[in-house]
C-alpha positions as CSV (number, residue, x, y, z in Angstrom):
1,M,-285.9,-46.8,111.1
2,G,-284.8,-47.2,107.6
3,N,-288.1,-46.4,106.0
4,R,-287.3,-42.6,108.1
5,R,-283.6,-42.4,107.0
6,E,-284.5,-43.2,103.2
7,G,-287.3,-40.7,103.6
8,L,-285.1,-38.0,105.1
9,L,-282.6,-38.8,102.2
10,D,-285.0,-38.7,99.7
11,A,-286.6,-35.3,100.8
12,A,-282.1,-34.2,100.9
13,I,-282.2,-35.4,97.3
14,G,-285.1,-33.2,96.3
15,V,-283.9,-29.9,98.2
16,V,-280.5,-30.3,96.3
17,G,-282.0,-31.3,93.3
18,E,-284.6,-27.9,93.7
19,S,-282.7,-25.7,95.0
20,G,-278.7,-26.6,94.7
21,I,-276.3,-27.8,96.8
22,H,-275.8,-25.0,99.4
23,A,-279.3,-25.1,100.3
24,L,-278.6,-28.5,101.9
25,T,-279.3,-28.3,106.0
26,H,-280.4,-30.4,108.6
27,R,-283.3,-27.7,108.9
28,A,-284.2,-27.7,105.1
29,V,-284.6,-31.9,105.0
30,D,-286.6,-31.5,107.8
31,T,-289.3,-29.2,106.1
32,A,-288.9,-31.1,103.3
33,A,-289.4,-34.4,104.6
34,G,-292.5,-32.9,106.8
35,L,-290.9,-34.2,109.9
36,P,-290.0,-32.1,113.1
37,P,-286.7,-30.1,113.4
38,G,-284.0,-32.2,114.9
39,S,-285.1,-35.0,112.9
40,A,-282.3,-35.0,110.0
41,S,-279.3,-33.9,112.7
42,N,-280.6,-37.4,114.8
43,H,-279.8,-39.3,111.7
44,F,-276.8,-37.3,110.3
45,R,-275.4,-35.3,113.0
46,T,-272.9,-33.2,110.6
47,R,-273.8,-31.8,106.7
48,D,-271.0,-33.6,105.6
49,A,-272.4,-36.9,107.2
50,L,-275.8,-36.1,105.3
51,L,-274.2,-34.9,102.1
52,S,-272.1,-38.6,102.4
53,A,-275.6,-40.2,102.8
54,V,-277.4,-38.3,100.0
55,V,-274.6,-39.3,97.7
56,E,-275.1,-43.2,99.2
57,R,-279.0,-42.8,98.4
58,F,-278.7,-41.0,95.1
59,A,-276.7,-43.7,93.5
60,A,-278.7,-46.5,94.5
61,R,-281.5,-44.5,93.7
62,E,-280.3,-44.0,90.0
63,R,-278.7,-47.5,89.7
64,A,-281.9,-48.6,90.6
65,N,-283.7,-46.3,87.3
66,W,-280.5,-47.6,85.1
67,E,-281.5,-51.7,86.2
68,D,-285.1,-50.7,85.2
69,I,-284.5,-49.7,81.7
70,A,-281.3,-52.6,81.6
71,A,-283.6,-55.5,82.8
72,R,-286.2,-54.4,79.8
73,V,-282.8,-53.9,77.0
74,C,-280.4,-55.8,76.3
75,P,-279.0,-53.3,73.0
76,A,-277.0,-55.6,70.8
77,T,-276.5,-53.0,67.5
78,P,-275.3,-49.3,68.0
79,Q,-278.7,-48.5,67.2
80,E,-280.3,-50.2,69.9
81,L,-277.7,-48.9,72.6
82,A,-278.4,-45.5,71.2
83,Q,-282.4,-45.9,71.6
84,A,-281.6,-47.4,75.4
85,L,-279.7,-43.9,75.9
86,A,-282.2,-42.1,74.3
87,E,-284.6,-43.7,76.7
88,F,-282.4,-42.9,79.9
89,A,-282.1,-39.3,78.7
90,Q,-285.9,-38.8,78.5
91,D,-286.0,-40.7,81.7
92,A,-283.2,-38.0,83.5
93,T,-284.7,-35.5,82.5
94,G,-288.6,-35.8,82.8
95,P,-289.9,-38.4,85.6
96,H,-286.4,-38.3,87.6
97,R,-285.5,-35.0,87.0
98,T,-284.9,-33.5,90.3
99,L,-282.8,-36.5,90.6
100,T,-280.4,-35.5,87.9
101,M,-280.7,-32.2,88.9
102,A,-279.3,-33.4,92.5
103,R,-276.7,-35.5,90.3
104,Y,-275.0,-32.6,88.8
105,A,-275.1,-30.3,91.8
106,I,-273.4,-33.1,93.9
107,F,-270.7,-33.8,90.9
108,L,-269.8,-29.8,91.1
109,E,-269.2,-30.2,94.6
110,A,-267.5,-33.2,94.4
111,G,-264.8,-31.1,92.1
112,I,-264.2,-29.5,95.7
113,H,-264.6,-31.9,98.2
114,P,-262.1,-35.4,97.1
115,S,-263.8,-37.4,99.7
116,L,-266.9,-36.7,97.2
117,R,-265.2,-37.4,93.9
118,A,-264.0,-41.1,95.8
119,Q,-267.5,-41.7,96.7
120,L,-269.1,-41.3,93.0
121,A,-266.4,-43.3,91.9
122,A,-267.1,-46.3,94.0
123,T,-270.8,-46.1,93.8
124,G,-270.9,-45.4,89.6
125,A,-268.8,-48.5,89.1
126,R,-271.3,-50.6,88.7
127,V,-273.3,-48.8,86.4
128,N,-270.1,-48.1,84.2
129,A,-269.7,-51.7,84.2
130,W,-272.6,-52.6,82.9
131,F,-272.3,-49.8,79.8
132,R,-269.3,-51.1,79.2
133,N,-270.7,-54.5,78.9
134,W,-273.4,-52.8,76.9
135,L,-271.1,-51.3,74.0
136,R,-269.3,-54.9,73.7
137,I,-272.2,-56.3,72.9
138,A,-273.2,-53.5,70.4
139,G,-270.4,-53.9,68.8
140,S,-267.5,-52.5,70.3
141,G,-263.8,-53.3,69.6
142,D,-262.7,-51.0,72.9
143,P,-265.4,-50.2,75.5
144,D,-262.9,-49.2,77.4
145,G,-262.3,-46.3,75.2
146,D,-265.2,-45.9,73.6
147,A,-267.2,-45.4,76.7
148,P,-266.1,-41.9,77.7
149,I,-267.2,-40.3,74.4
150,V,-270.6,-42.0,74.4
151,M,-270.7,-40.8,77.6
152,N,-269.7,-37.6,77.9
153,H,-272.0,-36.4,75.0
154,W,-274.6,-38.0,77.1
155,T,-274.0,-36.2,80.0
156,G,-273.8,-32.9,78.5
157,L,-277.6,-33.8,76.5
158,V,-278.5,-34.6,79.5
159,L,-276.9,-31.7,81.5
160,H,-278.3,-29.3,78.4
161,Q,-281.6,-30.5,78.1
162,L,-282.0,-29.6,82.2
163,A,-280.3,-26.1,81.5
164,S,-282.6,-25.2,78.6
165,P,-285.7,-27.7,78.8
166,D,-286.8,-28.4,75.3
167,P,-290.1,-29.8,75.1
168,A,-289.4,-31.9,72.0
169,F,-286.2,-33.1,73.5
170,E,-285.9,-36.1,71.5
171,P,-282.3,-37.3,71.7
172,S,-282.3,-40.2,69.4
173,G,-281.3,-39.0,66.4
174,Q,-277.9,-37.5,68.2
175,L,-277.1,-41.1,69.9
176,T,-277.5,-42.9,67.2
177,A,-275.8,-40.7,65.1
178,L,-272.9,-40.7,67.8
179,V,-273.3,-44.3,68.7
180,T,-273.2,-45.6,65.0
181,A,-270.1,-43.1,64.2
182,V,-268.0,-44.2,67.0
183,I,-268.7,-48.3,66.8
184,G,-271.0,-48.8,64.1
185,P,-267.9,-49.3,61.2
186,R,-266.4,-51.9,63.8
187,H,-270.1,-53.2,64.1
188,A,-270.8,-53.8,60.5
189,K,-267.3,-55.4,60.1
190,A,-267.9,-57.8,62.7
191,A,-271.3,-58.8,61.3
192,R,-269.3,-59.4,57.7
């Protein structure tokens, strides 16, 4: 049952990521999953229940992607942090483009539905904690203050790449400039 449920939710993420939030219907999910009509509604009685489950599933998938990168790198300098963020941006706009498109569609929907906003905040707390820790390790003296600066830029960078894809997308340079400007001077002082 868990595999069918996850399959339905992954199909729903595909629907949202490829066609937008308004395309999310039980019927569209059944079709995308290749299952008989009524399959999605058997698991998720209402559209709100389906959307809530989609948020949980996409958050789990994004955490898994983040954990994959976090398992391979532990950035100890601003430059290493920028490179890890660049890798994550390329992953989010390349192999995981549909998942990221779904993320942004759901974020916009959260502006209308406060319950989604609360759910997104709760599901993103772990990734946010890891990121603040990465900032601390890379030399930030104020990870709570620096995190929104860096992540808001990263979010805009990814959104721009999704909206206007550039085949030569390589965000390392601008992320290195940003991260170095935000935490580099403090890192340099700490290293002396």
